[in-house]
LUMGURO-456694 format. One line per field, with one value per residue (C-alpha): residue number from 1; x, y, z. Coordinates in pm, 1 decimal, decimal comma, padded with zeros to 6 digits. Layout:
num: (NUM|...) .
x: (X|...) .
y: (Y|...) .
z: (Z|...) .
//
This chain:
num: (1|2|3|4|5|6|7|8|9|10|11|12|13|14|15|16|17|18|19|20|21|22|23|24|25|26|27|28|29|30|31|32|33|34|35|36|37|38|39|40|41|42|43|44|45|46|47|48|49|50|51|52|53|54|55|56|57|58|59|60|61|62|63|64|65|66|67|68|69|70|71|72|73|74|75|76|77|78|79|80|81|82|83|84|85|86|87|88|89|90|91|92|93|94|95|96|97|98|99|100|101|102|103|104|105|106|107|108|109|110|111|112|113|114|115|116|117|118|119|120|121|122|123|124|125|126|127|128|129|130|131|132|133|134|135|136|137|138|139|140|141|142|143|144|145|146|147|148|149|150|151|152|153|154|155|156|157|158|159|160|161|162|163|164|165|166|167|168|169|170|171|172|173|174|175|176|177|178|179|180|181|182|183|184|185|186|187|188|189|190|191|192|193|194|195|196|197|198|199|200|201|202|203|204|205|206|207|208|209|210|211|212|213|214|215|216|217|218|219|220|221|222|223|224|225|226|227|228|229|230|231|232|233|234|235|236|237|238|239|240|241|242|243|244|245|246|247|248|249|250|251|252|253|254|255|256|257|258|259|260|261|262|263|264|265|266|267|268|269|270|271|272|273|274|275|276|277|278|279|280|281|282|283|284|285|286|287|288|289|290|291|292|293|294|295|296|297|298|299|300|301|302|303|304|305|306|307|308|309|310|311|312|313|314|315|316|317|318|319|320|321|322|323|324|325|326|327|328|329|330|331|332|333|334|335|336|337|338|339|340|341|342|343|344|345|346|347|348|349|350|351|352|353|354|355|356|357|358|359|360|361|362|363|364|365|366|367|368|369|370|371|372|373|374|375|376|377|378|379|380|381|382|383|384|385|386|387|388|389|390|391|392|393|394|395|396|397|398|399|400|401|402|403|404|405|406|407|408|409|410) .
x: (01750,2|01874,8|01575,6|01796,6|01961,2|01627,1|01499,1|01736,9|01514,9|01216,0|01266,7|00936,7|01063,0|01333,9|01124,2|00999,9|00636,1|00553,9|00928,7|00987,5|01141,8|00864,7|00793,0|00550,6|00337,3|00026,0|00136,7|-00187,0|-00354,9|-00085,8|00286,4|00547,8|00708,5|01079,2|01283,8|01289,5|00909,4|00896,8|01162,2|00954,3|00653,0|00862,5|01025,9|00692,8|00552,9|00878,6|00973,4|00695,8|00362,2|00121,2|-00190,0|-00154,5|-00275,1|-00380,1|-00092,4|00182,3|00420,0|00727,3|00595,6|00276,3|00475,9|00705,4|00410,6|00229,0|00539,7|00601,5|00233,5|00208,7|00549,4|00405,0|00117,4|00369,0|00550,2|00221,4|00151,1|00489,6|00462,1|00137,9|00210,0|-00092,3|-00102,0|-00113,1|-00132,8|-00488,4|-00588,3|-00441,6|-00674,1|-00563,0|-00817,7|-00819,0|-00754,6|-00890,2|-01227,8|-01281,8|-01162,7|-01409,4|-01691,1|-01617,2|-01648,0|-01970,4|-02123,7|-02002,4|-01981,0|-02281,9|-02499,5|-02405,0|-02412,4|-02591,3|-02963,6|-03235,1|-03176,8|-02803,5|-02568,5|-02276,9|-02042,3|-01800,5|-01669,2|-01702,0|-01344,1|-01390,1|-01306,6|-01609,3|-01486,1|-01543,5|-01884,7|-02084,4|-02055,5|-02190,4|-02468,3|-02571,5|-02556,0|-02759,8|-03026,9|-03044,7|-03056,0|-03250,7|-02947,7|-02856,3|-02549,1|-02389,6|-02099,2|-01831,8|-01760,4|-01431,5|-01295,7|-01226,8|-00853,7|-00906,8|-00893,2|-01144,0|-01363,6|-01308,6|-01563,2|-01822,8|-01698,4|-01784,7|-02137,7|-02186,3|-02057,7|-02318,1|-02439,1|-02641,2|-02327,0|-02228,7|-01950,1|-01706,2|-01510,4|-01249,9|-00953,9|-00620,7|-00495,7|-00712,7|-00645,0|-00739,1|-00662,5|-00340,6|-00421,3|-00345,2|-00650,9|-00627,6|-00727,6|-00617,5|-00834,8|-01127,0|-01094,3|-01101,9|-01410,6|-01582,4|-01500,9|-01631,1|-01969,2|-01923,8|-01879,4|-01610,2|-01337,0|-01277,0|-00983,2|-00917,1|-00539,0|-00477,0|-00295,3|-00120,2|00046,4|00276,7|00400,3|00442,1|00476,7|00139,5|00070,4|-00285,1|-00263,9|-00144,3|-00421,9|-00667,5|-00839,8|-01091,8|-01044,5|-00776,3|-00775,0|-00505,6|-00387,3|-00062,3|-00045,5|-00011,0|00298,8|00522,0|00331,6|00120,5|-00236,8|-00513,1|-00379,3|-00474,6|-00517,9|-00792,9|-00671,4|-00934,2|-00925,7|-00970,2|-01267,7|-01466,6|-01341,3|-01437,3|-01795,2|-01828,1|-01941,7|-01738,3|-01854,6|-01746,5|-01794,0|-01635,8|-01310,0|-01021,4|-01226,9|-01415,6|-01347,0|-01603,1|-01887,6|-02199,8|-02493,9|-02702,8|-02449,7|-02079,1|-01828,7|-01550,5|-01176,0|-01019,5|-00889,7|-00766,0|-00851,2|-01228,4|-01245,3|-01020,6|-01238,6|-01100,9|-00753,0|-00606,8|-00379,0|-00076,3|00178,4|00035,3|00058,4|00416,3|00514,7|00343,8|00575,5|00866,8|00738,3|00726,7|01088,0|01178,1|01000,5|01143,3|01494,2|01441,1|01250,2|00899,6|01020,4|01270,8|01001,0|00772,0|01052,5|01148,7|00793,2|00768,2|01083,2|00947,5|00619,5|00800,0|00995,3|00720,0|00409,7|00527,1|00625,9|00278,8|00111,0|00314,3|00168,3|-00094,8|-00438,0|-00345,9|-00556,0|-00428,2|-00696,4|-00646,4|-00400,8|-00183,7|00102,2|00349,3|00393,9|00022,7|00039,8|00131,6|00270,1|-00077,8|-00146,0|-00475,0|-00496,4|-00675,4|-00575,5|-00825,5|-01017,9|-00883,1|-01051,7|-00836,0|-00850,2|-00698,9|-00432,2|-00346,8|-00335,3|-00105,4|00119,9|00131,4|00260,2|00547,6|00602,0|00447,0|00185,8|-00075,4|-00433,5|-00738,7|-01101,3|-01302,0|-01053,7|-01339,1|-01432,7|-01732,5|-01894,6|-01572,4|-01541,0|-01905,6|-01826,7|-01535,0|-01764,7|-01556,9|-01638,1|-01281,9|-00918,0|-00572,7|-00364,2|00010,0|00122,5|00482,0|00655,7|00993,7|01147,3|01046,8|01309,7|01346,8|01404,7|01061,6|00907,7|01077,5|00950,4|00595,1|00618,2|00777,3|00511,8|00230,4|00381,5|00420,2|00056,5|-00057,3|00143,4|00012,1|-00352,9|-00301,5|-00160,2|-00408,3|-00691,5|-00556,1) .
y: (00625,5|00943,2|01154,9|01433,4|01461,6|01444,6|01736,0|01960,1|01911,5|02073,2|02449,0|02493,6|02288,2|02540,3|02809,7|02903,7|02894,2|03090,3|03140,2|02764,7|02543,9|02392,5|02024,2|01926,4|01624,8|01675,5|01461,8|01263,5|01591,5|01697,5|01645,7|01909,5|01943,2|01893,6|02143,1|01902,0|01912,3|02289,3|02322,3|02107,2|02333,8|02642,4|02487,7|02403,5|02754,2|02927,5|02715,2|02482,3|02644,3|02533,0|02321,6|01949,4|01723,0|02019,5|02222,6|02118,0|02394,3|02319,2|02424,7|02221,8|01917,2|01951,8|01990,8|01692,0|01475,5|01559,1|01518,7|01171,7|01077,3|01152,0|00915,3|00642,0|00715,2|00668,5|00345,6|00205,3|00334,2|00148,3|-00139,1|-00084,5|-00290,2|00005,1|00384,7|00364,6|00259,0|00573,7|00875,6|01213,4|01371,9|01650,0|01404,2|01105,0|01270,4|01334,5|00984,4|00816,4|01040,4|00944,7|00576,1|00625,3|00836,1|00662,9|00300,3|00346,8|00484,5|00197,7|-00102,2|-00040,8|-00104,8|-00100,0|-00358,2|-00389,7|-00357,4|-00119,3|-00225,4|00011,7|00025,0|00237,2|00361,4|00536,5|00897,5|01106,6|01097,1|00722,3|00749,4|01034,8|00933,9|00590,5|00740,8|00951,0|00655,5|00436,4|00704,8|00763,6|00396,9|00251,7|00047,5|-00062,3|00087,9|-00149,3|-00108,4|-00353,0|-00324,1|-00228,0|-00447,8|-00310,5|-00299,2|-00097,7|-00352,2|-00419,2|-00707,8|-00962,8|-01203,5|-00929,7|-00852,7|-01207,7|-01150,1|-00807,5|-00897,6|-01116,4|-01215,3|-00891,2|-00680,3|-00472,8|-00258,9|-00292,4|00026,5|00032,8|00249,3|00076,0|00259,4|00435,0|00807,4|00785,8|00436,6|00387,9|00030,6|-00133,8|-00317,2|-00657,6|-00532,3|-00843,2|-01060,8|-00818,9|-00808,8|-01189,0|-01189,5|-00922,5|-01096,6|-01428,5|-01255,1|-01082,5|-00742,9|-00490,6|-00370,8|00004,3|00123,0|00460,3|00461,8|00818,6|00709,0|00408,8|00510,0|00771,3|00533,5|00181,0|-00008,9|-00056,4|-00303,8|-00264,2|-00583,0|-00789,8|-00639,2|-00712,3|-00378,2|-00281,0|00087,3|00256,3|00628,0|00852,8|01215,1|01383,5|01627,0|01347,6|01209,9|01518,8|01635,4|01946,4|02000,5|01964,0|01652,5|01291,2|00957,1|00708,9|00367,9|00146,7|-00185,8|-00135,1|-00374,1|-00138,4|00194,9|00101,9|00036,0|00356,6|00697,2|01011,5|01224,1|01554,3|01661,4|01923,9|01979,2|01734,7|01420,9|01412,6|01222,9|01403,2|01642,9|01634,9|01870,3|01624,2|01374,4|01321,9|01040,3|01006,2|00960,0|00631,9|00568,6|00742,6|01072,7|01022,4|01094,7|01402,7|01687,9|02038,2|02165,8|01932,9|02022,9|01993,1|02137,2|01928,7|01604,4|01671,7|01766,4|01450,5|01261,8|01446,5|01349,2|00986,8|01013,3|01150,8|00872,9|00604,6|00734,1|00696,9|00369,5|00302,9|00009,4|00241,8|00501,2|00236,4|00102,8|00451,6|00530,4|00194,7|00276,5|00617,6|00466,9|00190,4|00463,7|00716,0|00503,3|00352,8|00701,9|00833,4|00535,8|00602,0|00952,9|00946,3|01037,7|00998,8|00759,2|00627,4|00510,0|00207,2|-00077,9|-00052,3|-00254,1|-00043,7|-00310,3|-00278,4|00099,8|00316,5|00664,6|00791,0|00818,7|00962,3|01045,1|01244,7|01388,5|01343,7|01661,0|01858,4|01932,1|01822,6|02175,5|02306,5|02037,7|02119,4|02492,7|02435,0|02209,5|02475,3|02722,2|02475,2|02468,1|02122,4|02101,1|01827,3|01790,8|01817,9|01745,0|01460,3|01407,0|01375,7|01050,6|01135,8|00789,2|00634,6|00880,6|00823,5|00452,9|00521,3|00735,3|01052,6|01373,4|01450,5|01362,3|01507,7|01332,7|01320,8|01175,5|01109,0|01104,0|01048,9|01377,7|01332,6|01227,1|01080,1|01436,9|01530,2|01241,9|01359,4|01714,1|01580,1|01398,5|01699,3|01932,0|01704,7|01691,0|02070,4|02102,9|01881,6|02086,0|02416,2|02317,4|02156,3|02475,5|02689,6|02505,4|02573,9) .
z: (00207,8|00369,5|00471,3|00599,6|00258,7|00076,2|00283,2|00090,3|-00216,6|-00041,0|00006,4|00191,6|00485,5|00569,8|00732,6|01074,8|01185,0|01498,4|01553,8|01551,2|01279,4|01067,1|01125,9|00850,4|00948,0|00734,1|00442,3|00420,2|00321,4|00073,9|00035,9|-00033,5|-00377,6|-00447,8|-00648,2|-00939,9|-00975,2|-00931,6|-01203,5|-01437,8|-01389,3|-01456,7|-01762,2|-01921,0|-01878,2|-01969,9|-02271,5|-02393,6|-02309,9|-02583,1|-02615,7|-02674,6|-02955,0|-03169,9|-03310,3|-03548,5|-03445,2|-03236,3|-02895,3|-02940,6|-03044,3|-02740,9|-02502,9|-02653,9|-02639,1|-02272,2|-02181,1|-02332,9|-02191,3|-01847,1|-01920,4|-01999,8|-01672,3|-01485,9|-01671,9|-01575,7|-01217,5|-01144,6|-01386,8|-01608,7|-01925,6|-02167,1|-02168,5|-02304,6|-01952,1|-01790,3|-01777,3|-01645,3|-01409,6|-01149,5|-00867,6|-00677,2|-00618,8|-00989,3|-01076,4|-00841,0|-00959,8|-01320,0|-01234,7|-01038,4|-01313,8|-01628,1|-01518,7|-01291,2|-01570,6|-01798,4|-01568,7|-01235,6|-01212,5|-00946,1|-00675,1|-00738,1|-00442,6|-00400,9|-00121,1|00053,4|00410,8|00723,0|00680,8|00346,7|00263,8|00167,3|-00193,3|-00185,9|-00019,4|-00166,7|-00535,8|-00445,3|-00232,7|-00531,2|-00768,4|-00532,1|-00500,5|-00873,8|-00968,3|-00677,5|-00577,4|-00224,4|-00054,6|00197,4|00439,4|00550,3|00922,3|01082,5|01362,2|01709,0|01635,1|01317,5|01037,9|00763,2|00878,1|00602,0|00746,5|00718,8|00367,2|00266,8|00394,8|00238,8|-00109,8|-00278,8|-00625,6|-00625,6|-00581,0|-00884,4|-00734,5|-00445,7|-00372,5|-00095,1|00006,6|-00039,8|00271,7|00530,9|00570,3|00940,7|01071,1|00877,8|00772,6|00439,8|00313,7|00138,7|-00207,0|-00393,3|-00168,8|-00198,9|-00577,7|-00595,3|-00373,8|-00583,8|-00910,2|-00777,4|-00761,9|-01101,4|-00932,8|-01022,7|-00786,7|-00750,1|-00538,4|-00377,8|-00392,1|-00275,4|00041,9|-00113,4|-00440,4|-00278,2|-00009,7|-00147,6|-00474,3|-00645,3|-00925,8|-01052,4|-01255,5|-00959,7|-00746,8|-01030,9|-00972,8|-01237,9|-01151,6|-00941,0|-00850,8|-00704,2|-00680,6|-00780,3|-00489,9|-00235,4|-00412,7|-00452,2|-00761,0|-00820,0|-00711,9|-00968,6|-01140,5|-01076,6|-01244,7|-01309,4|-01417,9|-01572,6|-01751,4|-02124,1|-02135,5|-01910,7|-02042,3|-02397,3|-02288,6|-02084,6|-02205,1|-02129,6|-01837,1|-01992,6|-02352,0|-02574,9|-02755,4|-02760,9|-02689,8|-03022,0|-03341,2|-03558,6|-03479,6|-03696,6|-03655,4|-03452,4|-03319,2|-03258,4|-03226,7|-02973,0|-02993,7|-02891,2|-02541,7|-02335,8|-02502,9|-02525,0|-02150,8|-02150,9|-02275,6|-02314,4|-02245,3|-01981,5|-01692,1|-01917,7|-01676,9|-01393,0|-01587,6|-01698,2|-01341,9|-01212,7|-01445,2|-01284,3|-00937,7|-01049,4|-01167,5|-00825,4|-00634,2|-00861,8|-00799,6|-00424,6|-00457,6|-00328,4|-00119,6|00048,3|00115,6|00262,7|00483,4|00598,7|00706,6|00882,4|01079,6|01178,1|01298,8|01487,5|01665,2|01739,3|01798,2|02131,4|02248,6|02168,2|02332,3|02646,4|02686,5|02958,7|02823,9|02457,1|02245,7|01913,1|01670,0|01450,1|01499,9|01807,6|01657,2|01459,1|01191,2|01103,9|01064,6|00770,6|00835,5|00931,0|01306,1|01431,9|01801,1|02069,8|02406,9|02688,8|02766,9|02471,2|02140,4|01844,9|01703,0|02025,7|02011,1|01649,2|01724,7|02020,4|01812,5|01542,5|01802,0|01843,6|01466,7|01424,0|01146,1|01193,0|01078,7|01304,2|01220,7|01074,7|00787,3|00535,6|00707,7|00925,7|00903,9|01033,3|01321,4|01410,9|01404,0|01641,8|01860,1|01824,4|01637,4|01531,8|01589,5|01543,2|01278,0|01218,2|00886,7|00784,0|00446,8|00286,8|00410,0|00773,9|01024,9|01372,7|01489,6|01348,8|01542,5|01861,3|01806,5|01769,3|02101,0|02273,4|02134,8|02253,5|02603,5|02601,5|02493,2|02778,0|03022,7|02888,8|02913,5|03253,8|03397,7|03210,1|03382,3|03732,6) .
//
């Protein structure tokens, strides 16, 4: 793939920040949107703006057709068995909360175990904390090894016959590791537990097959894969979704409303109450078209090449610590780091003065950073439109930051 050519599809990248050309390296937080996705959003609002599943007029029929076509694109993209297993949500956070609330209410009881890991995003911690407190369940954590991998030997100890739910990130948003979801799912299922996957950092960057992984639930967000904000997906196996109650109630998800009780629509619509994010779903379908045209294998390979190039250069900087695996082949495009003696916020601010946008903070992963014995880190994260030149600018900006603070301290 030609990243330099792809950059032409992203107007936002061609601007200056602090009188420097923008180098956008905060893709783990959100990705930029290509012209094709922006055009889809505009087209919906300019030509087809109507509610779905309700009207019989032409605009409503167009909107409904495009909305459900997007659901089919998602199904094909993640290799779900049927569109009934694809629910549109506001994003990964909403998706995981739906599972914790709906599945948790139906199937988790006092004394059951919920197993997660120390590397989880807050969105994959707090819903399970709440469920454990409400149900009297036990929340357990799988350790992380010193080199940043999920400790699978510890996983075998933590997941027992009392375990009801195992919920793990497919890819860490801090350590940049790909977790062995298929192996974890087999382990969970051997104990009659279900496997929930936070796929926010995986789906945009590599091919994902939910059936091959044997995930019971899989959650991800549109805005991290060239789509709009406010749209996401929850995949769930039909056998579980049919037994679960909706989390939200109102219009659109009902079959019939009586005075004292109501019945629900069939899947997937029983979970989608109210007017959905129609434009967001349709534009997510456009983002999927865009990624499919490039090829997820090509995107994954491109990011691997960028990391193989830049990681040794970062590791060679005196006083810079990279968190997670030290071998490039074990890293995704996410690289968290710190500079000795400098707060990550100061580092990120200094890099921004050079036009380089990175993240600084706890990355919604405070338990992991506590585990690593740091309060925060800087984080650079690469995507399909980043280039070797972007990687060089990151390294140059870090060296310039070091030099600035060194002289400033004299």
